[in-house]
N, C-alpha and C positions, 0 to 999 in steps of 0.2 A: 344270316342277315340277307335281306333282299339285295339283288344286284343293282337295282335302281332305288333312289331315295323314296321313302314313304310319302303318301299324300299328306298334306298338312292337316293336322287335327286327328291323325290316326289314333284310335283308342288305345290307352295304356292302363288297363285295369289294375295291374300290380302296383303302379304308383298311387292310384286311388286307395287301394287297400293299405298300403304302407303308411298313409297319412294317419290311420287309426293308431298305430303303434306310437307315433310321435305324440299324438294327443293323450294317449293313455299314460305315457311316462311323465308328462307334465302334470296330469291329474294326481299321480302318486305323490309327487313332491308337494303339490298344493294341499293335498289331504293332510300331510304331516305339518305343514306350516299354517294353514288357514282354518283348520278345525280345532278350536281351543278346548281341548279335553284335559281337564285337571283332575287329579294331580299327575296323570300319566305324562304330560309334557314336561313335568319337572323331575322325572325319574331318570335313573341311570339307563334304564332300558331305552327310553326315548333318545337320549344322547347317543347311545350305541347305534340305534336304528337310523338316526339322522346322519350319522357318520357314513353309513352304507348308502344312503339316498341323499347325496349332497346337492347343492344348488346347481352344479353343472349337469345334473340329470335333466332337469327341466329346461336348462339352457340348450342342451343337445336337441331336444324336441323342437325348440324355436328355430335353431339353426337349420334343421331339416325343413321346416316350413318355409324359411326364407330362400334356401337354395331351390326347393321344389317350386316356389312361386316363379322364380326366374325361368326354370325349365318349362313349366306349363305355359307361361305367357308367350315365350318364344315359340314353343311347339304348336300352340293353337292359333298363331297368326295365319290369316287367310288373305289371299289376294283380293283386293277390293274392299277390305274392311276400312271404314272411316275412323278418324280419330274420335269423332263424336260417339259413334257406336261403340268403339273400344272403351272409352271412359264410362259410358252409361252401363255397360256390362260389368265393369269392375266395381263401380259404386254400388250397383244393385246387389252384387255378390257379397259385399261386406257390410254395407250401411244398415239395412233393415235388421239383420241379426244383432248388430252392435247396439242399435237403439232399443230393441226389445230387451236385451240383456241388461242394459242400463236402467230401463224403466222398472224391470223386476226388482233390481237392487234398490232403487229409490223408494219403491213401495214397501220394502222390507225394513229399511233402516231409516234413521232420523237424519237424512241428509239435509243440511240447511240450504234450501233452494234460494234463499235471500242472498246468499254469498255466491255469485256466479263463478268465482275461481274454483269452487268445489266441483262444479258440474259442466260448465260451458266449455273449457278447454278439452275435457274428455269427449263431450258430445261432438265437437268439431274435429276430433282426432288430431289435436296439435299439442297435447299436454306433455309430450316428452321432449319438445323443442326447448322448453324453459325449465331449469332445474327446480324452481319453486313449485311448478305445476306437476312435476313428474309423479310425485306421490300424493300430494294434497289434492290435485285434480284427477287422480287416477280413478276414483270411484270403483268401477269394475276393473280390478287389477289386471287381468289378462289383456285388456284392450290396449295396453301400451304398444303391443306388437303391431297393431293396426296402423299406428302412426308411421311406422317404418314401411308397412305394406303400401300405404297410400303414396308415400314418396316413390316407392318402386314403380307403382302403376303410372304415376304422373311422368316419371322420367323416361319410361320405355319408348314412347313415340319420338322423343327428342334424341335419344341415344341410338335408335334403330339404324339410321344411316351409317353411323360409325361402326356399329356391330356388323352391318352387312358388308362393309369394305374390308373386313379382316379376311385375308386369303385362307382358304381351307388348310393350307400347309402351315399357317401361323396360329391355328387355334390352340394348340398345346402351349406354345410360348405365351400367348395372351392370357390363358387361364393361369399358368404358372406366375405370370406377372401380377395378377390380381391376388393370388395367394401370398406372394411376397409383400405386396402392399398391405394386406391385412396384418401380417406379422410385424411389419415396420410400424404401422399405426399403433398396435398394442404395446410394442416395445417403447415407443415414444411416450405413451400414457404411463407406462410403468416407471420410466426414468424421470420424467419431468412434470408430471401432473400429480397434485395432492390426492391422496386416497390410501386405502389399505394396500400394503405391499407383501403381506405374508401369504402363506399357502392355506390358511385356515378357511373353513366354511363359514362365511360371514352372513349368508342368507339363511336365517333360521327363524323359528317362531319367536315373536316378541311376547315375552311372558309378563303377566301382571301379578301383583301381590296376591297371596292367599292360595288355598287349595281347592276352591270351588270354581267350576267353569264359569267364565264371564258370559254375560248376556249377548255381548257383541264381539265379533272378531275385531281386533284392535284397529284395523285399517278402515273400519266403518263405524267406529264408536263415536258418540257425540264429542268426547274429548279430543279425538283425532281431528275431526272436522273443525273444532274450535281453534286449533293452532293457527297462528298467523303465518308461520313458515315452517317447513319441515326440511332440514338440511339433508343433502345427499352428497356423498363424496364425489368430487369432480371426476376422478378417473373412472369410477364405476358408471356415472351418468354418461360420460363421453364414450365409454367402451361397450356399454350394454344397451340401454334404451334409446340413446340418441340416434335418430333415424339415419343421418348421413353416414355414421360409422358402420352401419349394417348394409349400406348400398353395395359394396363390392361382393358380398355374399350372394345377393340377387343376381348379379351379372356373371358370377361363376356358374350359376344355374343356367343362365341364358347361353353361355358358351358350351355348357354340357349338352344342351338341346341341339345346338348346331353340330356338335361332334357326333351325336347319335344319328341325327337326320342325314348327315352327309357321309356316314360310314367311317368316320375317323375313330369313333369308339365302337368296337365290335365285341368286346368282352361280354360273355353271357354267364360266366361262372361267378356266382355271388359270394363264394367263400372268401376269396382274396379281398374284395372291398370291405366285407364285414369284419374280417380279421384286422384290417387296417383301422377301421372305425373303433373296434374294441381296444386296440393298442393305444390309439390316440386318446380315447376316453380314459383309459387307465392312467395315462400320463398326466391328466388334469389333476390328479391327486397331489402331484409333486411340483407343480409350477405355481407362480404367483397368480393372484386373482385376475390380473389383467389378461392372462392367457387362458384362464379356465373356461370362460363362458362361450367362446366360439373359435378363437384363433386356431386351435389345434384340430378342430373338428370339421372345418369347412371342406377341405380337400377330400378326406375319406367319405364325408356325407355326399358330396357331388359324385364320387365314384359309385356309391351305392345307388343313387338316383339314376345315373346313366346306365348302370348295369340292369336295373329293374326294367327300364324302358327297352333296352336291347333284348332282354328276354321276352318281353311282350311282343316285340316285332318278329322275333324268331319263333313265336308260337310255343314258348316254353311256359307251361302253366305251373303255378305254385299256390301256396296257401294265400298269398296276398291278392291273387287274382280270383279267389273263390267268391261266390256270391255273398256270403255273410260278411267277409272282410271288405268287399267293395261297398256294400251298404253302410257299414260302419265308417268307411272312409268318406262316403258321401255326407254323413251327418257330423263328421269330425270337427268341422269349423264351428258349427253350432254347439257341439259338445264342449269345445275349448272355451267358447265365450260364455256359456251358461253355467259352467261348473262352479265358479266362485259365487254368483248369486244363490245357487242351490245350497252351497255350504253355509252361507250366511243365513239362509232361511232355516236350514236344519239346526243351526246353532240357536237361533231365536226361539224355535218351537220346542226343541227337545234337549239340547245339550246344556244351555245356560242355567246356572243356579244349582247344578247337581255335580256330584263327584263321579268320575269315571276312571276305570283302569284301562290297561292296554286292550282288553277285550271290548270295552265300551267304544274306544276309538275305532277299532276294526269294524265293529257293527255299524257305527254312524258313517264311517268312510264307505262301507258297502252300500248303505242306504243312499248316500250322496251320489255314488257312482251310478246306481240303477236309476235314480231320479234324474240325473243329468242326461243319461241316454234317452229316457222317455221324453224329457223336455226338448232335447236336441232333435229327436225325430219329429216332434210336433212342429218345431220351428222350420225344419228343413222341408217337410212335406206340406205344411200349412202355409208357409210364407215364402221361403227361399225359392223352392222349385217352381211354384206357380208364378212368382214375379219374373223369374228368369225366362220361363216359357212364354210369358205374355209380353214382356217389354224388352227383352234382351236376346231375341232370336238372332242366331248367327246367319250371315249370308250363305247361300248354297255353296257347297264345297266345290272348289275348283281343283280338278285332279292334277293340274300342272303344279309341280313342286314350287312352293313360294317361300321356302325358308331362306335365310340369308346366304348368299354366295359371293365369292370374291369378285367375279366378273359381272355380277348383276345385283347391284344394291337395290334394296326394296324401295320402289318409288310409289307404289300404290298407296301406302299409308301417308307418306310425307307430302304428297300432292294435295291432300285434303286439309 
């Protein structure tokens, strides 16, 4: 590790490459749940396969994204950045890709645009704040996580003075306090809020009658949109998609960025954090659902993120920092957002009305995977990157270290 703190915004290619693995594990779960391939999904083989790839696999990828968001937002702060410029950059990073993905889905399915509850909350990225909107207004299912990301982005300038006042020597206790808060929150949901309490995998494919593949994935079928309300268990809603419940994960990432930048986190051996993450993930099979989705994984995930960053700063190269993985990491957000519309399109054009075995599912999952990469690359290179280059250029790098310090709260951002 360098003797002096790195300049703000120092490149961390391994973190970019690692984003791809998180997006890929989410895709695997979504391919099992959102590709309606019958009679395969009604077979014992499917049940056995889905037991190996349960809901917490996709949830682990989302937790990685949330922790990484906090790390990157704090790490990329630069002296002189205005609140207006910060918000513009954040909105341009997520909103165009979100809108494109939603439009693709609307063109493919029979979404009743005359019912604003179906699409307006999703378009505004507020649909996870109200239980009734969480699934009915979901439209593009993965977009639920953007509601949480939007809250993270909005809160950061407000919380920055508080984060900056944490002394360097108190970073570890502050991070531990957030992890305890997460556990207390989920314990409260488990004990006092209605919802499933067992250890079973409740996030599974919603199966329809018959052995012929349906024309629509159920979440975008006309019957789904016609419902007046779609109940969601209160504990699941409050513990998983509700944005405020995920806020501590973001700030664990923020504190991890401070630890790395200020030399508190110096570990560059990836084996130990990965082993901790594997053990925590294994434990999710044996705990109630309120703990499966993120509570056990936040700490080990933050350790992996911090270690990858420390390795980058120490000049330790690895597969995540390779050019192909960095490119895949660059397009990973678009890949995450477009995968569900692609699966819906593949279902409409090729799967619906036919019978498919496990081989058929594997084939169409592969087609969806390749098509999602191609579509994501087109969105990233054709829309995302040009917009960011044109309208969200960062100010020139100030080589003076501007990350939060105990004796020097960040004033550049709060004065604007």
